[in-house]
N, C-alpha and C positions, 0 to 999 in steps of 0.2 A: 441710312437706314429709313425704312418706308414710313412715312408720315401718315395720321390718321384723320379721318373725314367725319363730321357731324351732317347727317341730314335732316334739316328743319322741314316740317310740314305744319302749315297753318291752315286749321279746318273749322267748320261751323255747319252743323247739320248735313255731314257728307257722308251718311252711312251707307249709301249705295256705291260710293267711288272710294271710300278709305281704304279698305282691304287690299284691293289691287296696287293702290298706291305704295302702301308701305310694303307689300311684297317685293315689289320692283327696286326698293332700295336696300335689300338684304346686302348688298356689296359693300355697303358702307358700315363704320366701326360703331356708329350710334346713330339711334334714329330718336329726334326731339318732336313731340307732338304739341303744338299748341292750341288747346280747344277754347274757341272763342264764344263759350256759351252755348254749345249744342243742347237741343232739346230732345234729340232723337238718340239712336244708338251708337253714334261716333265714337265716343269716349269708352264704351264697353267693347267695340271691335277693336280699337285702337290698343287697348289693354292686352291683347292677343299677341301683338308684336312688339311691344315697347313697355318698359315701365316709366319712361321718361316722358309724361305728360303732365302739362301744366296750363294754367288759366291765367290770362293776363288780368293785371289789378288796376292799373292807372291807365284810362284811354283820354285823360284831359288833354293831352297835347296832340290828338288825333288817333284815329284808328291804326293806320298803318304803321306810323312812326313808333307808337308805343307797342304794337305787338312785335313787329320785326326787331326792335331794339331790345324787347324783353326776351324773345327767341334767342338772339345772340348771347346773351347773359346766361342763359340756361344751356347752351352747347358747351361740351366739355372739351372738342378739340380745336385746334388753331385753324384748320380748313373746315368750310362748310358748303353745303349746296342746299339751296332755297327750292322746294318743290310744292307746288299747290296740289290738293288732293285729287284734282282731276287731271293730273299729269303723271307720266311714268317714262323714266330713261330707258331706252333700249338696250339691247345686249352691247352694243357697239360704242354707246355713250359709257355705259358702265365700265367697259374694258379701257376706253380712254382715260376716264378718271383714276382707275387704279394705276395706269402708266404714270400720270401727272403725280400721283403721291409717291411713286418710286423714285422720281428724280423731277422736282417743280422747275421749270424753266421761266417762269413768270409768277406774279402775285395774285392772278386772276384769269379766268378764262369763260370765253362766252359759248353758249351752247346755241343748237339750231332746234327751235321749236316747231313742231310741226301740229297744226291745228285742225282738227277734225270737228266739222261742225254737223249738229243733229244726228251724231253716230255715221255719217257718212265716210266710209273710208276711201271713197274715190273723190273726194272733194276736199283735199287739204291745202291750206295755205301755210306758208313759212314766216317766221320772223327770228330774229337773232338777240338774245338776252346775256347780259351778264348774271351768272347763277352759280359759279363754282370760285370761291376766293378765299383768301387768308382774311380773319378779322381785321387785322392790322393794315390792310390795302384800302379800306373803306375811308372815303374822304367825304362823304355826305349820307347822313341817314335819314334825310328828310323824304322818307317814301311815302308817298301819298295813294298810289293807286297800283303800282306793281312791285314784284319782288326783285327788282334790279336797282342795287346800290350805285351811286356814283364812284367811280375808280379812276385815278390818275395814271396813264401810261398806256402802253400798248397792252392789248388784251386778246389773245389768239383764240381762234374758234375751234373747237374740237370736233372730232368726227362723231358720228351717230345723232340720234335723234332724241329730244324730250317729246315725247307724243303727248298731245293737249286734248282731251275729248271734251271740248266746251260746248256749250248750248245743247244739252241732251234732248231738249223737247223747247216748243214756243213758249209754253207756259214759265219754264225754267229761265229761259232768255228773257221775258218779259221783267220777272222778279229782279234778276240781276241787274239789268237796265235802272229801273228804279232805284235800287239799293246804292249804285254807284254815281248817279245822275248827279246828285247834290256835292258830291266831292269833287267829281270833274268840273262842274260848274265854278265851283269855288277856285279851284287851280286856275281856270281860264280867266276868271275875273281879277284875280291877284296877279298875273302874269301880264295884264293890260291887253287881252285877246281884243282884236277889232270887234266892234259891235256886229251881232250876228241877225240875219232877219228871222222872223217867226217860224218860217217852214223850216 
């Protein structure tokens, strides 16, 4: 019997990006949106696609860990895929995920994310991330920066792309850099990263 999957989207002030993201997840059995205190029309737009919209309550343990863990609790199905508001699975990736659910051969799967900077489709870079998995496969939920949990065991890479339309403009890029710099600095300090020069 085909298994079912919940798509989880965490968004804050993503009114320009959220609609296309949620449209791209129509192949999933459920879409859960975690609205992290948006003050624009993100929530109103999301309501056109799903009734499963929640806001996190306790962030005392850290932003990402609290929000990601909260999202997993809200997801109805055993399989989940994490997608950011500026990401869209292409048709090949959607088809690959459907095949996985027909007959899973692993507990988690990696996807190839293609990053498009400043809206430039001729200048992509690629990275590979763990984004599709059974909830029970997660061994580490201390996620600080990205939506990739730690999972033990071999993790196959699926065909298709998760298209990531990052850094839409320079001012957006500066805002995001400022937003995440404190978290990244804290992670480096706690991991005893070698001292860095000022420049």
